[in-house]
C-alpha positions as CSV (number, residue, x, y, z in Angstrom):
1,M,27.0,-30.0,16.3
2,K,26.6,-33.4,16.2
3,R,23.0,-33.4,17.4
4,H,22.1,-31.4,14.2
5,A,23.8,-33.7,11.8
6,L,20.8,-34.6,9.8
7,F,19.6,-31.1,9.7
8,L,23.1,-29.9,8.4
9,G,23.4,-32.8,6.1
10,I,19.8,-32.0,4.3
11,L,20.7,-28.4,4.3
12,A,24.2,-29.1,2.4
13,F,22.7,-31.4,0.2
14,S,19.9,-29.0,-0.9
15,Q,22.5,-26.0,-1.7
16,P,24.6,-25.7,-5.1
17,L,28.5,-25.4,-4.4
18,V,28.7,-22.0,-6.3
19,A,25.9,-19.3,-5.5
20,A,25.5,-15.8,-5.3
21,D,25.2,-14.2,-1.7
22,L,22.8,-11.5,-0.6
23,L,25.1,-8.6,-1.1
24,Q,25.6,-9.3,-4.8
25,T,22.0,-9.8,-5.3
26,Y,21.1,-6.6,-3.4
27,R,23.7,-4.7,-5.9
28,E,22.1,-6.3,-8.8
29,A,18.7,-5.2,-7.5
30,R,20.2,-1.6,-7.2
31,A,21.1,-1.6,-10.7
32,N,18.2,-3.4,-12.2
33,D,15.2,-3.0,-10.1
34,P,12.5,-0.6,-12.0
35,V,10.9,0.4,-8.9
36,Y,14.1,1.7,-7.4
37,A,15.1,3.2,-10.6
38,S,11.8,5.1,-10.8
39,A,12.2,6.3,-7.4
40,R,15.9,7.6,-8.5
41,A,14.5,9.6,-11.1
42,T,11.6,11.0,-9.1
43,R,14.3,12.0,-6.6
44,D,16.0,13.8,-9.5
45,A,13.1,15.5,-10.9
46,G,12.3,16.7,-7.3
47,R,15.5,18.2,-6.8
48,E,15.0,20.5,-9.6
49,N,12.3,22.4,-7.4
50,L,15.1,24.4,-5.9
51,P,16.5,26.0,-8.9
52,Q,13.1,26.7,-10.2
53,G,12.4,28.5,-6.9
54,L,15.5,30.3,-7.0
55,A,14.7,31.4,-10.5
56,L,11.6,33.5,-9.3
57,L,13.9,35.6,-7.3
58,L,16.6,36.4,-10.0
59,P,16.4,38.8,-13.0
60,I,14.6,38.1,-16.1
61,I,16.5,39.3,-19.4
62,S,15.0,39.2,-22.7
63,A,15.9,40.2,-26.3
64,S,14.1,40.8,-29.3
65,G,14.9,42.1,-32.8
66,F,13.0,42.6,-35.9
67,T,13.3,44.0,-39.4
68,Q,10.6,44.8,-42.3
69,M,10.4,45.9,-45.7
70,N,8.4,49.2,-46.5
71,D,6.6,49.7,-49.5
72,I,4.6,52.9,-49.4
73,D,2.1,54.1,-52.1
74,I,0.9,58.1,-51.3
75,S,-1.8,59.6,-53.3
76,F,-2.7,63.3,-52.8
77,R,-6.2,64.8,-53.4
78,D,-4.7,68.1,-54.9
79,V,-2.9,68.5,-57.9
80,L,0.3,66.8,-56.6
81,P,1.0,63.5,-58.5
82,P,1.3,60.2,-56.5
83,S,4.4,59.5,-54.8
84,K,6.0,55.8,-54.2
85,R,8.5,55.4,-51.4
86,D,10.2,52.2,-50.2
87,G,12.7,51.2,-47.6
88,N,13.5,49.0,-44.8
89,T,13.3,49.4,-40.9
90,N,14.9,47.3,-38.2
91,G,15.8,47.2,-34.8
92,Y,16.5,45.3,-31.6
93,S,15.8,45.7,-27.7
94,L,17.0,44.2,-24.6
95,S,14.9,44.4,-21.4
96,L,15.8,43.3,-17.7
97,T,13.0,42.9,-15.0
98,Q,14.6,42.4,-11.3
99,P,11.9,41.4,-8.7
100,L,12.6,43.5,-5.6
101,F,9.5,42.4,-3.6
102,N,7.2,39.5,-4.3
103,W,6.1,37.7,-1.0
104,Q,4.6,34.9,-3.1
105,S,7.8,34.3,-5.0
106,I,9.8,34.2,-1.7
107,M,7.3,31.6,-0.3
108,M,7.7,29.5,-3.3
109,Y,11.6,29.3,-3.0
110,R,11.1,28.5,0.7
111,E,8.6,25.7,-0.4
112,A,11.1,24.3,-2.9
113,G,13.8,23.6,-0.3
114,Y,11.3,21.4,1.6
115,K,10.1,19.8,-1.6
116,V,13.7,19.0,-2.2
117,A,14.0,17.5,1.4
118,Q,10.5,15.5,0.7
119,A,12.0,14.0,-2.6
120,E,15.2,12.9,-0.8
121,A,13.2,11.2,2.1
122,A,10.7,9.6,-0.3
123,F,13.6,8.2,-2.1
124,G,15.4,7.1,1.2
125,Q,12.2,5.1,2.2
126,V,12.2,3.3,-1.5
127,A,16.0,2.5,-1.0
128,Q,15.3,1.2,2.6
129,D,12.4,-0.9,0.9
130,L,14.8,-2.5,-1.6
131,V,16.9,-4.0,1.0
132,V,13.9,-5.6,2.7
133,R,12.4,-6.6,-0.4
134,V,15.7,-8.3,-1.6
135,A,16.4,-10.1,1.7
136,Q,12.6,-11.1,2.1
137,A,12.7,-12.7,-1.4
138,Y,16.3,-13.9,-0.9
139,F,15.4,-15.9,2.5
140,D,12.0,-17.1,0.9
141,I,13.8,-18.9,-1.9
142,L,16.2,-20.4,0.8
143,A,13.3,-21.3,3.2
144,S,11.4,-22.9,0.0
145,Q,14.5,-24.8,-0.8
146,D,15.1,-25.9,2.6
147,S,11.2,-27.2,2.6
148,L,11.6,-28.9,-0.5
149,A,14.9,-30.7,0.9
150,F,12.9,-31.7,3.9
151,I,10.1,-33.2,1.9
152,Q,12.3,-35.0,-0.2
153,A,14.1,-36.5,2.8
154,Q,11.2,-37.4,4.4
155,K,9.8,-39.1,1.2
156,T,13.0,-41.1,1.2
157,A,12.7,-42.0,4.7
158,I,8.8,-42.8,4.2
159,S,9.9,-45.2,1.1
160,E,12.5,-47.0,3.6
161,Q,9.5,-47.6,6.0
162,L,7.3,-48.5,3.4
163,A,9.8,-51.2,2.0
164,Q,10.3,-52.4,5.4
165,A,6.4,-52.8,5.9
166,K,6.1,-54.6,3.0
167,R,9.0,-57.2,3.9
168,N,7.4,-57.6,7.4
169,F,4.2,-58.4,5.9
170,E,5.5,-60.9,3.5
171,V,7.1,-62.7,6.6
172,G,4.2,-62.3,8.6
173,T,5.4,-60.1,11.2
174,A,3.3,-57.2,10.4
175,T,-0.2,-56.5,9.0
176,I,-1.3,-55.0,5.7
177,T,-2.4,-51.8,7.6
178,D,1.4,-50.8,8.2
179,T,1.9,-51.0,4.4
180,H,-1.2,-49.0,3.6
181,E,-0.1,-46.3,6.2
182,A,3.1,-46.1,4.6
183,Q,1.7,-45.9,1.2
184,A,-0.4,-43.2,2.2
185,R,2.3,-41.1,3.8
186,F,4.3,-41.7,0.5
187,D,1.8,-40.6,-1.6
188,L,1.0,-37.5,0.5
189,A,5.0,-36.8,0.5
190,I,4.8,-37.0,-3.2
191,S,2.0,-34.2,-3.4
192,Q,3.8,-32.0,-0.9
193,E,7.0,-32.2,-3.3
194,I,5.1,-31.2,-6.2
195,A,3.6,-28.2,-4.1
196,A,7.1,-27.4,-2.6
197,Q,8.6,-27.2,-6.1
198,S,5.8,-25.0,-7.4
199,D,6.3,-22.6,-4.6
200,L,10.2,-22.3,-5.1
201,E,9.6,-21.4,-8.6
202,I,7.3,-18.7,-7.5
203,K,9.5,-17.4,-5.0
204,Q,12.5,-17.4,-7.4
205,R,10.2,-15.5,-9.9
206,T,9.7,-12.9,-7.3
207,L,13.4,-12.4,-6.7
208,Q,13.7,-12.3,-10.7
209,Q,11.2,-9.4,-10.8
210,I,13.6,-7.5,-8.6
211,I,17.1,-8.2,-10.1
212,G,16.0,-8.7,-13.7
213,K,17.3,-12.4,-14.0
214,F,16.2,-15.9,-12.9
215,P,18.4,-16.7,-9.5
216,D,19.8,-20.1,-10.1
217,R,21.9,-20.3,-6.9
218,L,22.0,-18.5,-3.7
219,T,24.4,-18.8,-0.8
220,P,22.7,-20.4,2.3
221,L,22.7,-19.3,5.7
222,R,25.1,-21.3,7.8
223,P,23.2,-23.7,10.1
224,S,25.4,-23.0,13.0
225,T,24.8,-19.2,12.9
226,E,24.2,-17.6,16.1
227,L,21.4,-14.8,15.8
228,S,22.1,-11.5,17.8
229,P,19.7,-9.4,19.6
230,P,18.9,-5.9,18.6
231,K,21.5,-3.3,19.6
232,P,20.3,-1.2,21.5
233,N,18.3,-4.0,23.1
234,A,15.4,-1.7,24.3
235,M,12.2,-1.4,22.5
236,E,11.5,2.4,23.3
237,Q,14.8,3.6,22.1
238,W,13.9,2.1,18.5
239,V,10.7,3.7,18.9
240,A,12.1,7.2,19.6
241,S,14.5,6.9,16.4
242,A,11.5,6.0,14.5
243,E,9.5,8.8,15.6
244,T,12.3,11.4,14.2
245,Q,14.2,9.3,11.6
246,N,11.7,7.0,9.8
247,F,11.7,8.3,6.3
248,V,7.8,8.4,5.8
249,V,7.8,10.5,9.0
250,R,10.3,12.8,7.4
251,V,8.3,13.1,4.2
252,Q,5.2,14.0,6.2
253,E,7.2,16.6,8.2
254,A,8.5,18.2,4.8
255,A,4.7,18.1,3.7
256,L,3.7,19.9,6.7
257,E,6.4,22.6,6.5
258,I,5.2,23.0,2.5
259,A,1.6,23.2,3.5
260,T,2.6,26.1,6.1
261,R,4.2,28.0,3.6
262,E,1.6,27.6,1.2
263,I,-1.0,29.6,3.5
264,E,1.5,32.4,3.4
265,R,2.1,32.1,-0.3
266,N,-2.0,32.4,-1.0
267,R,-2.2,35.3,1.6
268,A,0.3,37.1,-0.4
269,G,-2.1,37.3,-3.1
270,H,-3.2,40.4,-1.2
271,Y,0.4,41.9,-1.1
272,P,2.0,44.5,-3.4
273,S,4.7,43.5,-5.6
274,L,7.9,45.7,-6.9
275,N,10.0,45.2,-9.8
276,M,12.8,47.1,-11.4
277,V,12.4,47.3,-15.0
278,G,15.1,48.5,-17.8
279,N,15.1,48.6,-21.6
280,V,17.3,49.6,-24.2
281,G,16.6,49.4,-27.8
282,K,17.6,50.8,-31.3
283,N,15.5,51.3,-34.3
284,S,17.1,52.2,-37.7
285,A,14.7,53.2,-40.8
286,S,15.4,54.4,-44.5
287,I,12.9,55.7,-46.8
288,S,13.4,56.5,-50.5
289,S,11.4,57.7,-53.5
290,I,12.1,58.0,-57.2
291,G,14.2,61.1,-57.9
292,T,14.7,62.2,-54.4
293,V,17.3,61.6,-51.7
294,S,17.0,58.6,-49.3
295,L,16.4,59.3,-45.6
296,A,17.7,57.1,-42.9
297,T,17.2,57.6,-39.0
298,D,18.6,55.9,-36.1
299,S,17.1,56.2,-32.6
300,I,18.4,54.7,-29.3
301,N,15.9,54.3,-26.5
302,R,17.1,53.6,-22.8
303,T,14.5,53.4,-20.0
304,V,14.7,52.3,-16.3
305,G,12.3,52.3,-13.8
306,L,10.1,50.9,-11.0
307,Q,6.7,48.8,-11.6
308,L,4.5,48.6,-8.5
309,A,1.5,46.3,-8.6
310,I,-1.1,46.5,-6.1
311,P,-3.9,43.7,-6.0
312,L,-7.4,45.4,-5.3
313,Y,-9.9,42.7,-5.7
314,A,-10.0,39.4,-7.2
315,G,-13.5,38.0,-6.5
316,G,-12.7,36.5,-3.3
317,S,-10.4,34.0,-4.6
318,V,-7.5,34.8,-2.5
319,N,-9.4,34.4,0.7
320,S,-10.8,31.0,-0.5
321,L,-7.1,29.8,-1.4
322,V,-5.9,30.8,2.1
323,R,-8.9,28.7,3.8
324,Q,-8.1,25.9,1.5
325,A,-4.5,25.9,2.6
326,I,-5.4,26.1,6.2
327,A,-7.2,22.7,5.8
328,N,-4.5,21.2,3.9
329,Q,-2.3,22.2,6.6
330,E,-4.5,20.3,9.1
331,R,-4.5,17.4,7.1
332,A,-0.7,17.5,6.6
333,R,-0.5,17.6,10.6
334,Q,-3.0,14.6,11.0
335,D,-0.8,12.7,8.3
336,L,2.5,13.4,10.0
337,E,0.9,12.3,13.5
338,N,-0.4,9.0,11.8
339,A,3.1,8.6,10.2
340,R,4.8,8.7,13.5
341,R,2.3,6.1,15.2
342,S,2.7,3.7,12.3
343,A,6.3,4.0,12.5
344,A,6.3,3.3,16.4
345,L,4.1,0.2,15.7
346,A,6.3,-1.0,12.7
347,V,9.3,-0.9,15.1
348,R,7.4,-2.5,18.0
349,Q,6.3,-5.5,15.6
350,A,9.7,-6.0,14.1
351,Y,11.3,-5.7,17.6
352,L,9.1,-8.5,18.9
353,G,9.8,-10.1,15.8
354,V,13.3,-10.4,16.2
355,T,13.3,-11.0,20.2
356,N,10.4,-13.7,19.9
357,G,12.1,-15.0,16.9
358,M,15.4,-15.7,18.7
359,A,13.4,-17.5,21.5
360,Q,11.5,-19.6,19.0
361,V,14.9,-20.5,17.2
362,R,16.1,-21.8,20.8
363,A,12.9,-23.6,21.4
364,L,13.0,-25.4,18.2
365,E,16.7,-26.2,18.2
366,Q,15.8,-28.2,21.6
367,A,12.6,-29.5,19.9
368,L,14.9,-30.8,17.0
369,I,17.0,-32.6,19.4
370,S,13.8,-34.4,21.2
371,S,12.3,-35.1,17.9
372,Q,15.6,-36.9,16.7
373,S,15.6,-38.9,19.8
374,A,11.6,-39.7,19.7
375,L,12.3,-41.0,16.1
376,D,15.2,-43.1,17.2
377,S,13.1,-44.5,19.9
378,N,10.2,-45.3,17.8
379,K,12.3,-47.1,15.2
380,L,14.0,-49.3,18.0
381,G,10.3,-50.0,19.4
382,Y,9.1,-50.8,16.1
383,E,11.7,-53.4,15.6
384,V,11.4,-55.1,19.0
385,G,7.6,-54.8,18.4
386,V,6.6,-52.3,21.3
387,R,5.7,-49.8,18.6
388,I,3.7,-49.7,15.1
389,N,4.4,-48.6,11.8
390,I,2.3,-45.3,12.3
391,D,4.3,-44.2,15.5
392,V,7.5,-44.1,13.3
393,L,5.8,-42.3,10.4
394,N,4.4,-39.7,13.0
395,A,7.9,-39.3,14.6
396,Q,9.4,-39.0,11.1
397,Q,6.9,-36.2,10.1
398,Q,7.4,-34.5,13.4
399,L,11.2,-34.3,13.0
400,F,11.1,-32.9,9.2
401,S,8.2,-30.5,10.4
402,T,10.5,-29.3,13.4
403,M,13.5,-28.9,10.8
404,R,11.4,-26.9,8.5
405,D,10.0,-24.4,11.3
406,L,13.5,-24.0,12.7
407,S,14.8,-23.0,9.1
408,K,12.0,-20.5,8.5
409,S,12.2,-19.0,12.1
410,R,16.1,-18.2,11.4
411,Y,15.2,-16.3,8.0
412,D,12.1,-14.6,9.6
413,T,14.4,-13.4,12.5
414,L,16.8,-11.9,10.2
415,V,14.2,-10.2,7.9
416,N,12.8,-8.7,11.1
417,G,16.0,-7.5,12.0
418,L,16.2,-5.5,8.7
419,K,12.5,-4.3,9.1
420,L,13.4,-3.0,12.5
421,K,16.3,-0.9,11.3
422,A,14.0,0.2,8.0
423,A,11.2,1.4,10.5
424,S,13.8,3.3,12.7
425,G,15.2,5.1,9.5
426,T,18.8,3.6,10.1
427,L,18.8,0.7,7.5
428,G,21.6,0.6,4.9
429,E,24.3,-1.4,2.9
430,D,26.3,-1.9,5.9
431,D,23.5,-3.8,7.3
432,V,23.1,-5.9,4.2
433,V,27.0,-6.6,4.8
434,A,26.5,-7.7,8.2
435,V,23.7,-10.1,7.3
436,N,25.7,-11.2,4.3
437,S,28.6,-12.3,6.8
438,L,26.2,-14.9,8.2
439,L,25.8,-16.8,4.8
440,G,28.1,-19.7,3.9
441,T,28.9,-23.1,4.8
442,D,30.3,-24.7,7.9
């Protein structure tokens, strides 16, 4: 730990004492991210396909009623005088239609189940994407904060070297070149600091878009954190998982099943359909005329029967729809194959990102030790006259560049670990909790 004292000190100085962690940020994103909320609403809408499909197989019941006033004028061509009658007629009816056989409706109901599965898988993909987006934005902010802290520390070190170069020039032990070199590096550090501050705000605004508020303080990653290799530590096992569990693959599997049933549904355009139909109704009428007795009638009608519909010719549209559905099925099959290959590629990339990232972290940790030793040696050499000012400045730049690269490599490795699980279809909140446990201060 002692060998990384400068690295740890800069990180500790750059982070606030009270901060939100990754798990809290993720939960805020789940509550406020519009992309996630839109996907949740889309999933809820997709779930309604199942009751809608079932409704095609269930009875349809309807009721109707009416009432009307009658005003009748009757004129005769013979010697009878005209007659005027009035009254009212009212009634109601209740009808029931129960499908007994309709292959199109059956196929649509089966499609509905796969449409629900497709909606669930699409939402699962968005939920995993939210974890990755939050983690990426979170660690991008930490990396930007670290970079800014390193630049500021480098600027401070350069300013000390500039002051020393000016003192040496005044006493005649150094040339004006040393001062100019240190001044140039100091001016460059100021420019880099401005750029780093801008980059930090951009990264913060990116996370703000997800969680709905400006992220003032975030809990840092412990510099002493030991990164763990993937479990299982075998690429092909992750690939096998991705080819079956990846949510994009599952979406395309459902799409293929839907396309297959679309063929049968369109072929059913040639099939007959059979319904049972029942009706019951009552009509009441009353007619009266001046000077005569009113007449009233009531009638109740009950019917039940079967209705058979046999399609004979539809202009060739059914055959065209079948050919179209077959082409769509082939497209869905190829989309599924592409999804599997893409998932396998994403897993391999993420797996290599984790394993190579861990190796890079180890290499940079050793490089940090070497860079610190090189800086100490150059400072001592400058004091005794065997090194010049530019050697010290270069060593300082190398040290802070190594610190920045080490910090970013750790964040990238963690994010790649989450991407690996997302590509394999196994990423969840438990993984956020696991990464969150690596945050804090030593």
